[in-house]
Phi, psi and omega in degrees: 000148183217163171223127182253127176242127163254110195244143168074032171300095183277127183220138166263128185214180195232048182263152180145158178277342188267139176302329183290330180290336177273350181262311188259341171072182185196171182266136172234160175215137185232143174239129179242144178232147178218124174250136176169182183286111169253019186296321182295313185291327175296329183272322192272330186072021183249138184287337174294359184252009187215186178270123176277106176297344173284324177287328170305305175304327173291319173305314184289324176296318180304308185289331172292341181277342177272110190294138173224159179283326188246143182288333177300321178291310178306308180295333181283323177297315182301303185303321183293309176313307187297319177293327181285331177280336176228089194276347189238140164058026179242147168251124181256144170230121175246124181244113189243118177253134172257115175272142184042067177297155179279066182237157177303124178106155177280095183248122180281323178196160173240135187233136175232129181237136183229141181231156180178000000 
């Protein structure tokens, strides 16, 4: 078993319940981890035998470009897209951070994590 982590995918996106968030957007950071049997890739040294983390990043960027009101919804879409791309035998974790959310008080970030 092995774990691949793609950390700190930075995206500017337009998620949120407030109409202003849809106009001005905000900074987001996404971490993706995938756990599974990576033994074949360990032996063959071939990209086709593992999770291509450039494709992971592209999927995150694609899903983040589609506006949602809730970060929970975006994270679930990212998770489902990853599972569709690599359907067998992997456990995925998507951690989505919304930096400086427009809420009362000084809040650095709000984080949502989904696994599947």
